Phi, psi and omega in degrees: 000127183288143178283144178279125180269158182300323182289348177281344180279162174297168182300142181291152171292139185297340181265356187302306185286328178297315180290323179294319181290340179299329180291340183243018188288329186231062179295138178252123183286164177297154177229111181259145174073219183235168181161214184208150177234117184243124185235134176247131183243130179241124181279116186250339184055039174089353180241094185244020184295313181293319178296318178298321179299317181287324177294323177297324175297321177296317180297319179296321179294336176268009180063041177242161181284156180284158177272130182286160182297329183265003179273143177255341185205137170218149172225127182225145179270123177256199183279091177091001179203172179242148178245132182232125180238130180231139177247127179240179184298316186244351181212167178228138183239144176237122186236146175243126180245119186232132179251149179276146175291322178240135180301138180258130176259120185073169181287128175290150180297335180263011176298144180069016179252114183300324184291342180281353183227070184294344181280351180270143189275055180299315183297318181293323179293318179293333181283357178300326175082008180264153179296126180272120179278319181201148174219134180228148180234111178258116179259125181251126179217176177274149184290127178284163180293323179259122181292137179291147178280168180297321179295320179296318181288327176296322177290320182290322183266357180050050179241152177291337173203156183231135174254147182211151181209155158284143176232165179052050177057041177087007182284346180199168175244137181237128179236137180218139179265336185050040181226180181239125182277184184295334180270356177097011181257149167265117189269138176224138179239131178239113181255108187270145177233316187219016180270124180288161184300321182290336176271330182299324178301316179291322179297315179299318180299317179295321181295313183290327177291321176300315182292323181287310187285340177292331176280323178297325181295333183274002180296340180284339184298315176300326177297318179298314181294324183289318186267351182300315178301320179295321179291324176298317179296320178298319178297318179296316179296322179293323176299317177298318180294319180291328175296319177298316178299316180297320179298317181294322182293326187260354181234106182297331182283349183261031182301139183285141168271178185297320182296317179296317180296316179296320181295317181292319179294323177294322178296315180296322178296320177295320178296318178298320178294321179295317179296319179296324178295316178296319179298317182294332181274347185240339189299316181295317181297319180293317179296319178295320180298318178297320179295317178295322178298320177298321179295317179301312179299320181293321180291322177296318179296322182287342177286346179053062183283155173215162189295137174243115185304137177091358183228147170286141182292152180296316179297318179294321179298310182293322179296317182292319184275327183270332186301316178302319180294317180293322178292323176298318179297315181294321178296321178296318178297321178293323178299317179299315181297314181293320178298319179299317179293320180295317179296321179297317178295319179297320177296321177295318177298318179296318178295321177296318178296319179296316178297320178295318178298320178295320178296320178296318178296319178295320178298314179297321179295318178295321177297317178295321179294322178298319179296316180294322179295319178297319179294319179296323179295318178295320178295320179297318179296322178295317180295322178298320178296318179293322178296320179299317181293318182294315181295323178295321179298311180294325179295316178295325177297319178296319178299323179297318178299322180292321182294331180294340179271358179285166180301159181297149179101347179268125183279123179296323182293322180294320179298317179297319182296319179291328185284339184303304181295325181295313180296319181299317180294319180296316179297318180298317180296318180297317181297318180296318179297320178298317180296320179293320180294322177292325179290326180281338184292136178294140180284144179239114180278000000 
């Protein structure tokens, strides 16, 4: 049986290879021995063209190839170190990977000191001129026989507090300050004991992603603080509007006129627009924060941490410090949702009140029209009676003129007297016929 060749299949979907390559876009190489991983993060919000241009100038100065516009990741070996550039949806990272010639046991006294590593391009990176969102320095060494104390690690990492854990089922110790030192770095120390090089690369990747995304997750907090006063004002205005609605609903004498109804409906519409504006400015940031928080939790879980005596756990530290901020963001998002629903309900009540007022006005108008119609009918009947009398009078007068021309001996008065009922009946019949013909005639608007 002949094998089916790729060209025998129908044409590929244009996204097939792009989606497949996404799984291999940011491969992390093995890491043998000891050294350091230094990462700089720049917040781009999806527009990284200028930053990419300047990073490419840096790469050229290091005699490395430029990163293409459609590339998401490159790693290149420079003189004694490696350069790693990654492009993400909202940020771009530039990393330096440096290995020691001789394995280091415990943290060296010159760890985290830029001047101790003159071969690394610190000056050129600082000369990029872009706003630095985050910088972290991960120092990798071999685990010493004597575990460092909390005071020793606080001094080494220059942090107000230090969290620590065993990771990879006791294969290494991880210490993090989650703080910023005098040089602008967030320091992390990884003391390896039994993690092989092919696994160490993945461990380092999880650590740097945990450190990066824990800060990205907190980007929603400034949004909450900025928009909270505006949301408070909207709530106060909505309370005033609902009080007005309640007063109208419970006091029949306080029925709204058209101007009041229009003003209240315009106010509710304005409040709805304000809430929608805040939602449009915060919804993406809040959704991104939740996604970043999930990544942080996933990276901590994948590190397989276990308790290290004398230290608060990394997961516990981040949960305790990040949870209030994340809960504030979630509470703010719920406030926006509830406010939107309340404004919608208030608008429906106002529209119902307006419709009820219109129905009451229509009812009063119809009642007034009925009264006027009844009065007009009575007036019409009176006019018809007067018209009958007047026409009978003029008809009898005509008969009198005719009677004067009759032969002598015929009394004109007697003729008029006899003609009165006859003329009256004829006039009455004519008026009725005219009314019936008018009633049958189609109306023309």
